[in-house]
VOMARVEX-119685 format. One line per 2 residues: number of its first residue (from 1); for each residue x, y, z of C-alpha. Coordinates in Angstrom, 2 decimals. Example, Ala and Ser with C-alpha at 12.3 -4.5 7.8 and 13.67 -1.06 7.14 Angstrom:
! VOMARVEX-119685
1	12.30:-4.50:7.80; 13.67:-1.06:7.14;
END
This chain:
! VOMARVEX-119685
1	49.46:-25.29:1.37; 46.82:-22.30:1.09;
3	47.93:-18.75:0.64; 46.29:-17.05:3.75;
5	48.63:-14.58:5.12; 49.94:-11.76:3.25;
7	53.30:-11.63:5.31; 54.32:-14.63:3.29;
9	54.75:-12.40:0.38; 57.69:-10.00:-0.13;
11	57.29:-6.55:-0.27; 58.71:-6.32:-3.62;
13	55.99:-8.84:-5.16; 53.07:-6.63:-3.79;
15	54.15:-3.27:-4.64; 51.36:-1.29:-6.31;
17	49.07:-4.59:-6.32; 45.77:-4.78:-4.51;
19	45.26:-8.62:-5.29; 47.60:-11.52:-5.61;
21	46.76:-14.55:-7.89; 46.67:-17.47:-5.66;
23	49.43:-19.82:-7.15; 48.20:-22.81:-4.77;
25	44.81:-22.76:-6.88; 45.91:-24.51:-9.88;
27	43.76:-25.19:-13.21; 42.85:-28.88:-12.41;
29	41.98:-27.49:-8.47; 39.61:-24.85:-10.02;
31	38.06:-27.10:-12.42; 37.37:-29.63:-9.62;
33	35.63:-26.66:-7.54; 33.57:-25.93:-10.55;
35	32.33:-29.61:-11.34; 31.60:-29.96:-7.54;
37	29.94:-26.79:-7.65; 27.94:-27.31:-10.53;
39	26.77:-30.98:-9.72; 25.63:-29.53:-6.27;
41	23.70:-26.85:-7.90; 22.04:-29.69:-10.42;
43	21.14:-31.89:-7.51; 20.23:-29.35:-5.18;
45	22.51:-30.45:-2.60; 22.26:-28.14:0.25;
47	25.48:-26.32:2.06; 28.02:-27.66:-0.66;
49	28.82:-24.18:-1.73; 29.84:-23.22:1.68;
51	31.68:-26.55:2.39; 33.84:-25.96:-0.81;
53	34.43:-22.07:0.13; 35.52:-23.27:3.53;
55	37.76:-26.13:2.11; 39.76:-23.83:-0.49;
57	39.71:-20.67:1.75; 37.81:-19.00:-1.12;
59	34.51:-16.92:-1.36; 31.06:-18.20:-2.53;
61	30.82:-15.62:-5.24; 34.43:-16.89:-6.71;
63	32.74:-20.45:-6.65; 29.59:-19.39:-8.40;
65	31.47:-17.40:-11.01; 33.36:-21.02:-11.62;
67	30.30:-22.64:-11.75; 29.02:-19.87:-14.52;
69	32.14:-20.14:-16.54; 31.78:-24.02:-16.45;
71	27.93:-23.64:-17.58; 29.18:-21.08:-20.68;
73	31.72:-23.38:-21.93; 29.54:-26.88:-21.52;
75	26.92:-24.81:-23.75; 29.92:-23.97:-26.13;
77	31.01:-27.97:-26.39; 27.39:-28.64:-27.07;
79	27.18:-26.47:-30.06; 24.62:-24.04:-28.25;
81	24.87:-20.62:-29.19; 24.73:-17.93:-26.54;
83	21.47:-16.64:-27.74; 20.25:-20.15:-27.21;
85	22.01:-20.96:-24.15; 20.28:-17.94:-22.57;
87	16.82:-18.72:-24.00; 15.38:-17.80:-20.53;
89	16.59:-14.27:-20.05; 17.65:-12.86:-16.78;
91	15.19:-9.99:-17.14; 12.25:-12.71:-17.37;
93	13.67:-14.55:-14.44; 13.63:-11.19:-12.27;
95	10.31:-10.17:-13.54; 8.93:-13.71:-12.34;
97	10.28:-12.86:-8.83; 8.90:-9.58:-8.66;
99	5.33:-10.64:-9.93; 5.13:-13.64:-7.45;
101	6.18:-11.58:-4.46; 4.43:-8.25:-5.31;
103	1.45:-8.91:-7.45; 0.68:-12.51:-6.16;
105	1.85:-11.26:-2.41; 3.49:-14.57:-2.20;
107	5.87:-15.54:0.73; 9.77:-15.99:0.03;
109	9.21:-19.70:0.65; 6.47:-19.75:-1.81;
111	7.98:-17.83:-4.39; 11.02:-20.15:-4.42;
113	8.74:-22.99:-4.56; 7.00:-21.76:-7.83;
115	10.14:-20.97:-9.27; 11.34:-24.53:-9.15;
117	8.05:-25.90:-10.36; 8.55:-23.63:-13.31;
119	12.15:-24.72:-13.95; 13.60:-21.15:-13.49;
121	17.06:-20.55:-12.35; 17.94:-18.06:-9.26;
123	15.28:-19.77:-7.33; 16.68:-20.25:-3.92;
125	15.25:-18.24:-1.01; 18.49:-16.34:-0.48;
127	18.71:-15.14:-3.88; 15.06:-14.19:-3.66;
129	15.46:-12.17:-0.20; 18.64:-10.45:-1.39;
131	17.47:-9.15:-4.64; 14.37:-7.76:-3.49;
133	16.16:-5.98:-0.42; 19.05:-4.83:-2.85;
135	16.12:-3.74:-5.65; 14.39:-1.90:-2.80;
137	17.66:-0.03:-1.74; 17.76:1.29:-5.13;
139	14.47:3.07:-5.06; 13.52:6.26:-3.09;
141	10.90:6.24:-0.19; 9.79:9.67:-1.66;
143	7.97:10.02:-5.08; 9.47:12.84:-6.78;
145	7.55:15.27:-9.57; 8.56:14.81:-12.88;
147	7.46:18.51:-13.76; 9.84:21.46:-13.51;
149	7.28:23.26:-11.67; 6.10:22.02:-8.24;
151	2.54:20.03:-8.28; -0.15:21.12:-5.54;
153	-1.66:17.89:-3.97; -3.92:16.96:-1.03;
155	-2.08:15.34:1.69; -3.73:12.23:3.48;
157	-1.35:10.73:6.21; -1.54:7.96:8.54;
159	0.32:5.42:10.39; 0.36:1.52:10.22;
161	2.22:-0.26:12.44; 5.14:-3.58:12.09;
163	5.23:-4.84:15.73; 5.67:-1.48:17.42;
165	7.68:0.23:14.63; 5.38:2.96:13.30;
167	5.60:3.45:9.38; 4.53:6.99:8.18;
169	2.45:7.07:5.00; 1.17:10.10:2.79;
171	-0.96:9.83:-0.04; -2.63:11.69:-2.60;
173	-6.34:10.68:-2.38; -7.19:11.59:-5.82;
175	-4.54:9.75:-7.96; -3.82:7.15:-4.86;
177	-0.34:7.67:-5.41; 1.96:6.90:-2.24;
179	3.91:10.32:-2.00; 6.31:9.06:0.95;
181	6.63:5.79:2.94; 9.06:5.41:5.54;
183	10.30:3.38:9.08; 10.27:5.72:11.49;
185	11.22:5.54:15.39; 8.36:7.54:16.34;
187	5.37:9.33:15.08; 5.82:12.60:17.24;
189	5.32:15.76:15.75; 9.00:16.21:14.64;
191	8.78:12.92:12.52; 5.54:14.19:10.71;
193	7.36:17.23:10.08; 10.49:16.12:8.59;
195	8.02:13.77:6.72; 6.36:16.23:5.08;
197	9.14:18.58:4.29; 10.75:15.93:2.19;
199	7.68:15.73:0.09; 7.74:19.08:-0.54;
201	11.35:19.06:-1.49; 10.56:16.70:-4.09;
203	7.97:19.06:-5.92; 4.60:18.03:-4.30;
205	3.31:21.00:-2.31; 0.29:20.40:0.63;
207	-2.57:22.46:-0.20; -4.48:20.44:2.29;
209	-3.55:17.75:5.16; -6.48:14.99:5.88;
211	-5.72:13.00:8.85; -7.15:11.28:11.91;
213	-6.86:13.17:15.52; -3.50:11.62:16.53;
215	-1.53:13.65:18.82; 1.44:13.68:16.59;
217	-0.33:14.37:13.33; -2.05:17.39:14.77;
219	1.08:18.83:16.62; 2.74:18.37:13.47;
221	0.23:20.34:11.17; 0.42:22.99:13.96;
223	4.15:23.24:13.80; 4.90:22.45:9.94;
225	1.99:23.06:7.84; 0.10:25.54:10.21;
227	-0.63:27.70:6.79; -2.93:25.05:5.29;
229	-6.18:23.88:6.21; -6.41:20.75:8.06;
231	-9.21:18.31:7.51; -10.09:15.70:10.52;
233	-11.08:12.28:8.92; -15.22:12.44:9.53;
235	-14.96:8.51:9.69; -12.93:8.44:12.77;
237	-14.44:11.77:14.15; -18.22:10.51:13.85;
239	-18.68:6.92:12.74; -15.62:5.57:14.64;
241	-16.68:7.15:17.93; -20.75:6.53:17.64;
243	-21.46:4.63:14.87; -20.82:1.69:16.97;
245	-23.62:2.40:19.17; -25.87:1.58:16.17;
247	-24.71:-1.92:16.37; -24.59:-2.09:20.25;
249	-28.38:-0.84:20.49; -29.39:-3.31:17.93;
251	-27.77:-6.13:19.38; -29.57:-5.26:22.60;
253	-32.97:-4.97:21.21; -32.73:-8.60:19.62;
255	-31.46:-9.82:22.87; -34.47:-8.36:24.84;
257	-36.85:-9.75:22.16; -35.30:-13.29:22.69;
259	-35.92:-12.97:26.36; -39.43:-11.85:25.82;
261	-39.90:-14.94:23.48; -38.03:-17.23:26.13;
263	-40.48:-15.93:28.82; -43.52:-16.43:26.56;
265	-42.39:-20.17:25.79; -42.49:-21.12:29.60;
267	-45.98:-20.60:30.14; -46.89:-24.22:28.92;
269	-45.03:-25.64:31.56; -46.78:-23.59:34.34;
271	-49.39:-25.58:36.24; -50.24:-23.51:39.56;
273	-51.91:-20.19:39.48; -48.67:-18.96:41.80;
275	-46.26:-19.81:38.93; -48.48:-18.90:36.05;
277	-49.17:-15.40:37.61; -45.10:-15.32:38.08;
279	-44.39:-15.87:34.67; -47.03:-13.38:33.43;
281	-45.31:-10.59:35.35; -41.93:-11.84:33.80;
283	-43.38:-11.55:30.66; -44.86:-7.94:30.91;
285	-41.40:-6.74:32.29; -39.69:-8.37:29.25;
287	-42.35:-7.01:26.71; -41.39:-3.37:28.39;
289	-37.66:-3.95:28.19; -38.10:-5.11:24.49;
291	-40.13:-1.91:23.66; -37.71:0.33:25.43;
293	-34.64:-1.52:23.64; -36.35:-1.08:20.35;
295	-37.31:2.65:20.79; -33.90:3.41:21.93;
297	-32.21:1.77:18.68; -34.63:3.48:16.46;
299	-34.24:7.05:18.20; -30.55:6.75:17.83;
301	-30.65:5.49:14.36; -32.55:8.57:13.36;
303	-30.24:10.76:15.04; -27.41:9.30:13.78;
305	-28.30:8.83:10.44; -29.22:12.57:10.55;
307	-25.85:13.50:11.65; -24.33:11.71:8.47;
309	-26.84:13.18:6.03; -25.35:16.49:7.09;
311	-21.78:15.59:5.83; -23.19:15.56:2.53;
313	-21.77:18.46:0.34; -25.27:18.47:-1.94;
315	-28.66:18.32:-1.31; -31.01:15.84:-3.26;
317	-31.42:18.29:-6.16; -27.49:18.97:-6.40;
319	-27.42:22.42:-4.92; -24.56:23.11:-2.74;
321	-25.43:23.02:1.03; -24.55:25.67:3.95;
323	-21.70:24.83:6.04; -23.23:26.90:8.93;
325	-26.67:25.09:8.63; -24.90:21.74:8.51;
327	-23.16:22.30:11.89; -26.13:23.79:13.60;
329	-28.12:20.58:12.77; -25.24:18.18:13.89;
331	-24.93:20.28:17.32; -28.88:19.85:17.73;
333	-28.40:16.07:16.69; -25.64:15.70:19.64;
335	-27.83:17.39:22.21; -30.57:14.99:21.38;
337	-28.10:12.00:21.77; -27.09:13.48:24.73;
339	-30.63:12.85:26.20; -30.22:9.23:26.27;
341	-28.08:9.78:29.81; -25.28:7.07:28.46;
343	-22.32:8.02:30.29; -19.75:6.65:27.36;
345	-22.03:8.00:24.53; -21.95:11.28:25.86;
347	-18.17:11.31:26.23; -17.99:10.54:22.55;
349	-20.37:13.41:21.58; -18.03:15.77:23.53;
351	-15.25:14.70:21.65; -17.37:15.36:18.45;
353	-18.04:18.83:19.50; -14.58:19.54:19.81;
355	-13.71:18.64:16.57; -16.85:20.22:14.87;
357	-14.71:23.76:14.47; -12.60:21.95:11.78;
359	-14.83:18.87:10.69; -16.70:20.67:7.82;
361	-13.57:22.43:6.40; -14.26:20.47:3.13;
363	-17.54:22.63:2.54; -14.84:25.72:1.83;
365	-13.20:23.34:-0.83; -16.59:22.53:-2.31;
367	-17.44:26.30:-2.70; -14.28:26.89:-4.65;
369	-14.71:23.89:-6.79; -18.35:24.59:-7.75;
371	-17.40:28.20:-8.79; -14.81:26.81:-10.95;
373	-17.30:24.36:-12.48; -19.77:27.36:-13.25;
375	-17.13:28.82:-15.44; -17.10:25.83:-18.08;
377	-20.33:27.00:-19.73; -22.35:23.78:-18.68;
379	-26.17:23.84:-18.28; -26.89:24.92:-14.73;
381	-29.51:21.99:-14.32; -27.08:19.47:-15.89;
383	-24.46:20.64:-13.56; -26.65:20.11:-10.40;
385	-27.68:16.75:-11.87; -23.82:15.55:-12.15;
387	-23.02:16.72:-8.50; -25.95:15.03:-7.31;
389	-24.77:12.01:-9.35; -21.22:12.51:-7.83;
391	-22.40:12.27:-4.48; -24.55:8.99:-5.07;
393	-21.43:7.49:-6.73; -19.21:8.26:-3.45;
395	-22.10:6.71:-1.49; -21.93:3.70:-3.48;
397	-18.04:3.28:-3.40; -18.12:3.68:0.64;
399	-21.24:1.10:0.89; -20.57:-2.51:1.56;
401	-24.20:-4.16:1.62; -25.29:-4.88:-1.70;
403	-29.28:-3.63:-1.22; -27.46:0.00:-0.30;
405	-24.78:-0.35:-3.47; -27.76:-0.95:-5.87;
407	-29.83:1.81:-4.46; -26.75:4.24:-4.81;
409	-26.44:2.87:-8.20; -29.90:3.41:-9.29;
411	-30.02:7.17:-8.05; -26.61:7.83:-9.86;
413	-28.21:6.27:-13.05; -31.12:8.66:-12.73;
415	-29.19:11.66:-12.25; -27.27:11.01:-15.27;
417	-30.12:10.52:-17.30; -31.11:13.96:-16.39;
419	-27.79:15.12:-17.31; -27.96:13.52:-20.89;
421	-31.35:15.27:-21.60; -29.31:18.73:-21.29;
423	-26.13:17.47:-22.91; -26.58:15.73:-26.17;
425	-23.14:14.96:-27.14; -20.24:14.24:-25.11;
427	-22.05:13.59:-22.01; -19.45:11.04:-20.91;
429	-16.60:13.35:-21.21; -18.35:16.14:-19.46;
431	-19.23:13.71:-16.54; -15.70:12.50:-16.40;
433	-14.44:16.00:-16.08; -17.15:17.00:-13.41;
435	-16.42:14.13:-11.31; -12.43:14.25:-11.40;
437	-12.87:18.04:-10.40; -15.32:17.12:-7.61;
439	-13.00:14.30:-6.40; -10.56:16.91:-4.96;
441	-13.31:17.68:-2.47; -11.87:14.94:0.27;
443	-13.42:14.54:3.79; -12.16:11.60:5.18;
445	-8.74:9.63:5.12; -10.16:6.41:3.50;
447	-7.57:6.46:0.97; -4.57:6.15:3.42;
449	-6.76:3.12:5.13; -6.84:1.40:1.76;
451	-2.88:1.78:1.48; -2.97:0.24:4.82;
453	-4.56:-2.54:3.68; -2.27:-3.07:0.70;
455	0.85:-2.87:2.79; -0.53:-5.26:5.80;
457	-0.41:-8.46:3.79; 3.50:-7.91:2.89;
459	3.73:-7.21:6.80; 2.11:-10.41:7.60;
461	4.14:-12.39:5.14; 7.64:-11.10:6.72;
463	5.83:-11.53:10.09; 6.16:-7.82:10.56;
465	10.01:-7.81:10.02; 10.02:-5.39:7.35;
467	12.84:-3.32:5.94; 12.73:0.34:4.29;
469	13.89:-1.35:1.05; 10.90:-3.58:0.67;
471	8.67:-0.47:1.69; 10.38:1.38:-0.93;
473	9.65:-1.74:-3.45; 5.98:-1.54:-2.41;
475	5.37:1.79:-2.96; 7.08:1.70:-6.57;
477	4.90:-1.41:-7.71; 1.93:0.53:-6.17;
479	2.63:3.61:-7.97; 3.52:2.08:-11.30;
481	0.89:-0.66:-11.43; -2.10:-0.37:-13.36;
483	-5.63:-0.74:-11.92; -7.88:-3.87:-13.18;
485	-11.08:-2.72:-11.94; -12.74:0.47:-10.32;
487	-13.01:4.04:-11.30; -9.47:3.81:-12.04;
489	-9.49:1.02:-14.33; -6.66:0.91:-16.69;
491	-4.57:3.67:-15.34; -1.79:3.65:-12.81;
493	-1.58:6.07:-9.87; 1.22:7.88:-11.45;
495	-0.57:8.14:-14.60; -3.37:9.93:-12.87;
497	-1.14:12.29:-10.90; 1.32:13.42:-13.51;
499	-1.29:13.11:-16.21; 1.27:11.32:-18.59;
501	1.02:8.19:-20.00; 2.98:5.13:-18.92;
503	4.30:3.07:-21.48; 5.93:0.34:-19.65;
505	4.84:-2.48:-17.19; 6.01:-1.68:-13.50;
507	8.37:-4.68:-13.65; 9.76:-3.50:-16.72;
509	10.38:-0.27:-15.42; 12.00:-1.34:-12.14;
511	14.29:-3.91:-13.99; 15.70:-0.81:-15.81;
513	16.29:0.63:-12.80; 18.61:-2.35:-11.73;
515	20.17:-2.58:-14.83; 21.13:1.14:-14.69;
517	22.64:0.73:-11.15; 24.85:-1.97:-11.48;
519	25.07:-4.65:-8.59; 25.76:-7.98:-7.72;
521	24.36:-10.34:-5.28; 27.22:-11.89:-3.24;
523	25.38:-14.92:-2.11; 23.56:-15.69:-5.42;
525	24.17:-17.89:-8.04; 24.62:-15.09:-10.66;
527	25.48:-11.32:-10.83; 22.53:-9.15:-11.51;
529	24.52:-6.75:-13.65; 24.96:-8.41:-17.27;
531	28.42:-6.68:-17.29; 29.47:-8.74:-14.25;
533	28.24:-12.20:-15.68; 29.74:-12.39:-19.11;
535	30.18:-10.33:-22.38; 29.35:-11.67:-25.69;
537	31.04:-10.04:-28.56; 29.32:-9.33:-31.90;
539	30.34:-12.84:-33.05; 28.23:-15.85:-31.49;
541	31.50:-17.92:-30.98; 33.31:-15.36:-28.84;
543	32.72:-15.18:-25.20; 34.49:-13.06:-22.76;
545	34.21:-14.03:-19.21; 35.00:-11.25:-16.75;
547	37.43:-12.55:-13.84; 35.96:-12.16:-10.28;
549	37.83:-10.40:-7.59; 38.13:-13.51:-5.62;
551	40.31:-15.22:-7.76; 43.04:-13.07:-5.86;
553	43.72:-12.93:-2.24; 43.87:-9.57:-0.69;
555	47.35:-8.56:0.48; 48.13:-7.24:3.94;
557	50.28:-4.34:4.34; 53.42:-5.51:5.60;
559	54.19:-3.97:9.27;
END
């Protein structure tokens, strides 16, 4: 009869004890449980562990401990040393899980399938899921500064949604490091203020906030970060509002051209003079509509392109432009766009005028940066060439069309050739130094959008059911992973932010975190802490297996 009730034990026997060894589970029964569980695991017999747990009224962890002990002693009987027995180290298994899930962006099911294909243990979806969740729970949701002093950074903040739940994200645009990521109940001003305060308490002080014009973000800035400048996202302010009309007007022009061609093609089938005259009138009207649509597209393209050019910090010669002049030119372009008498387009230009007061705040940072660069004793003409080259480089990164990217690359190369004429030695080092300083001129929240695109695949894999632990894991992976391409190639975001070399791989750093915080997975095949699995003595022949607490039944306090 199984021992299930603490009332069956006398008060004398339980004094000072939290657990009592179950006498009904004899050695033969324990061996039977271990053998049946071992065979179930080897044959992938689903549900057997749960069945045994219910049959003997024990926990699943207890059964896994028995299986582990049996596996250990079977290896000894077969004359395998412990080092040989565990030829596949647990760290390597966990590293594979992390690599498949984070780097490969694999689903839990796909990760499990690949682990099984490689013959690796701990391949069940339950273990993988719980390991990732518990690992994420050990990680912070806010990046802490390693420096004893606080570090000044630019805050780029945005939100991404998992179903209807907002995820608040703040990024440093220069290093691309995620400063904080959190699941929130709402995206109101108080949520953002709490979010930013937490970042600053961890050693990263804001010198500027870059965001879109969301109500929560703007109100949060007024309440929590009113002492620092706010830079509206130029993409959301202009390109997102009126840039779409470029596509619409172009599409309308092509449709008008197709209509004109269709009217022309119908002449061949006309027989009577009346039909020919009517179709001629239709064709003439189509030609007028085509010319009107083309003219509207070309005029808008000229005005829109002009506004975009006014956002440039430097002119074609690398000279710093005047903010007031840029604002005045933008206002003129907006007034000309209003002459199109398009209601929705005029509403968009009205919103741009409201934002224009803060839209070019980055010009002030540009003035400050250029003044600092002039103190580096670099030839003035070489500095202008580098500033112009940096601007072409930024446009190269933003552009998607190959022709535009090639054009930008050629112009940047031309600027660098001019620089080499003034700086004979160490030109590359000077270029990198100047580019790094100029990168602090931030005019959009594009980096936050990049982080959103990194997070989105993980949300899709989990069907938007994501936990804070998984977000912590995503943040740790992104901040410590090494870029394989781009201008940050060979560096990690944390390296760029802190200026300190990261010697170890992100997975190795993460495993160190789990090893320093001993914990176990209740429903898993193994315990994650080596001290909870088995301890090897200095001699290969001595193995001490720790006894699980589930070997005993908790006693109920006598009433």
